[in-house]
N, C-alpha and C positions, 0 to 999 in steps of 0.2 A: 504494500500500500504506500502511496506517495502523498504525504500530508499537504503538499503544496497545491494539489489538484482538488477541485470540488469532489464531494463524496461520491456522487454518481459516476464521475469519471474514474475514480479509484476502483469502484466496483466493476465498471466496464473493463478496465485494464486487467484486473485480477481474473475475471471470467475469460477474457480473450486469451490470456496466457495459458490457462488451463486447457483451452481448446487447442491452441497451437502446439502444446506439448503432448496432446492426446491423452491427458489425464481425463478429459471429457471428450471422447471420440465422437465420430459421426453417429447420429441417431441417439446419442445419450440424452436421457430426460433429466433436465435440471431439477434440483430440489424446489419445493414450493416457495413462493415469495416470502412467506413468513419465516421459513427456515433461513433463507438467504439474508433477510433483514436482521435476524438474530446473529448470524455469523459475522456480518459486516458492521453491526452496531448502527443500523440505519432504519429509517421508516420504510414501510412497504411502498409508499409513493416514490421514494428515492430509488429503491430497487426496481420498481416498475419502469421508471424513466431509463435506467441503465439497460434493462432488457429491451425496452422499446427501441432504443437507439442501436443496440446490437442487431435487432431484427431489421432495422432500416439499412444497416451495413451489410446485410446478407449473411450474417453469422448464425442467427437463431431463427427458428420457426415457432411461432406461438399459435396454438390451436385451441379454440374455445372448447372447454370441457375435457380436454386431454392433457394440456400442459405445454411446457416449452422444451424444444428439442434442438440439439446441435445439427446444423445442416452439413451434409457431406459435400464433396466437390460437385459443383453444379455443371461444370463443363470441363471436359478433358480433350486435349488436342496433342498431336505429335509435335515435338520440338526437335529440329534438326541442327547438327553442327554447332552445339554449344561448346565454345572453346574456353580455354583457360583465360581468366580475367587479365593476367599479366600479358598474355599474347595480344588480347584485344587492345589493351592500353598502348602497348609498343607499336602495334600496327597503325594505330590512330595518331602516332607521333608523340605520345605522351611518355612521361617517366613513371614507372610503377614503383610503389613502396608498400610494404606490408607491416602492420603493427600486430604483434601477437598479444592479444588481450588475455586469453586463457589457453592452457595446453596441459592436459594431465589425464589421470584416470578418474572416471566418474565414480562417485560414492555409490555403494550398493543400494542405498535408499535415496539417491540424489534425484533432483528434478530432471526429467528427460530420459530416465533409464528405459522407459517403455518405447522410446522412439524407434529402436531397432527390433522390438518384439522378440528379444532373446530370453532364454531361461534365466532365472534370478542369479545363478552362480557365475554366469559368463562375465568376462571383463569387457568393459566398454571404454574406449578412449574418447575424449571430448576436446574440441578446439573451438575457440572463437577468435577470428581474425578480422582486421579492418584493412581493406585494400584502398589505396589512395592513388589518384592520378594527378600528377603535378601538385601534390600536397592537399588535394581536395578529396574527401571520402567519397568513394564511388560504389563500394560493396561491403556489406557486413556479412561475413561467412561464419556459419555455425555448423560444425560437423561432428557426427557421432560415428565411430568406427568400431567394428567388431574386431577385437584384439586378436582373436584366433585366425582371422583372415589377413591381418596386417600387423604382425607382432612388433615390427621395427618402427611403426608409425610414431610411437611415443618418443623415440630418440632423435627425431628430425628437427632441424632448425627451420621453421617455416617463415622466418624473416628473410631467408636467402632463397628458398625454393617453395613453390606452392604445393599444397596438398593434392591438387588436381594432377599436376605433373608427376609427383611421386607415386600416387596411387595408380596412375595409368601405367607406370612401369612395373610396379611391385605386386599388383593384385590381378586376379582374373574375375571378370564380370560377364555374366551371360545375359542379364536383362536389366533394363533401366526404366524407371517410371518417373515422369516429370509432371508436376502440377504447377500452374501459374495462377496467381490471383492478386488482386490489390488488397492492401491492408492499411490499417491506421496504426502507425508505430507508437509504441509506448515511450515513456519519458527516457528510459535508458537507451533505446535504439536511436531516438532523436538526438540525444547528446552525442553518441558516437558518430552519427552521420551529419551532425551539425545542421539540422533542419528544424523548422518550427512545427507546431502541432497541426497546422492546416495543410501540410504537404502530404499527399498520399505516397505510399511506397509500393514497389513491385516485389512480391515474394515468389521465388522459384524454389519449390520443394522437390528434392530429387532423392529417390530410393534406388539402391543397386543391390543385386543378388548374384550369387554364383550357384547355379543349379538349385535354386530355392532357398539357399542359405543367405541371410542378410549380410551384406558387406559394409555398406555405408548408408547413412541418412544425412542429407545435407540441406541446409536452409540458407539461401542467398537472398539478401534484402538490399534493394537498390532505391535510392531517392528517385521519385517519379520524374523529376525534371532533369536528371543527369544521365539517364540510361534508357535505351530502347532495345527491345529484343526483336531480332530480324531473322526470318527464315526464308530461304529461296529453294524452290523445288519445281519440278516439271508439272505443269497443270495437265489434268486429264478431263475429258468431257464425255458425257453419255449421249450427246446429240449424234444423230446419224446424218452425215453430210453427204448429199447426193449431187452429182453433176448432171445438169440437164442434157438430155440426148437430142440430137438433131433429128427432125423428122425424115423419114425415108422417101 
C-alpha cells in the first residue's frame, strides 16, 4: 500500500498486483466487498469505486448476482521476430545501458513463485532489470527462470550481457507464448520508468517451455510513448481472384 495515493487507488494497485502475479488468476472470484473493505480498512463505497475502475480498465468483470471475477486474456495474437532490447536500441542508433535492480533466488514463499507453475520445492531465479536508451528508461524487464533448466543463470552479470542473449545460447525452448496488453503502472514501475500516472504502458508477457517443462516467464513493460511493437509478415487472402476470359 502506498500512503501517498488516495485509498481507492491503493486498493486498485494492490488488487492489480495480485492479478499480475497470478495470485488471483483468470476467472478467480474476488472476495465480497465487505471482506475487501475489512482487509483494506476502507468503506464499501471506496472498495466499490476501486472495483468499478478496474472493471473500466478491462481487468475485472462484475456480474449482478454472481460477483466479481478476474478477466483472462481477451485477445491473443502471434508476435513475430521479437528481438533483444539491446539489439533494437543499437540498430536505432542509440546507446544501450542496463541497471540490475534485483538478481537472486526467489524465496520459497516469495511473491511471484507461482509465475512458473513449478512444484513448491523447485528453485526459481528472479531478475528485475531496467534497460535505458541514451540514458532514458525504455524497458523494465522482470524474469522468472526455472533453475533446473538454466543453473548458471544466477552467476551472470546482466549489466554486461542481456538475459535474452544468454538464455538463447544456454537453454532449449520448444514453445513460446506471448500476450500483449496495456496496463496502468503502479507507483514503483512509474518511478523506474520515470513516467507520471497518466501515461499508459505496454506489457509483453512471455512464457517459454521445453517439451512442456516451464523454462522462463518474462514480463517486459514499456512506456507507451517511447516504444512501439512492429510485426511484418506475408499477408494471405481467402478471396478467389479470377481473370476475365475473352469471348470466343
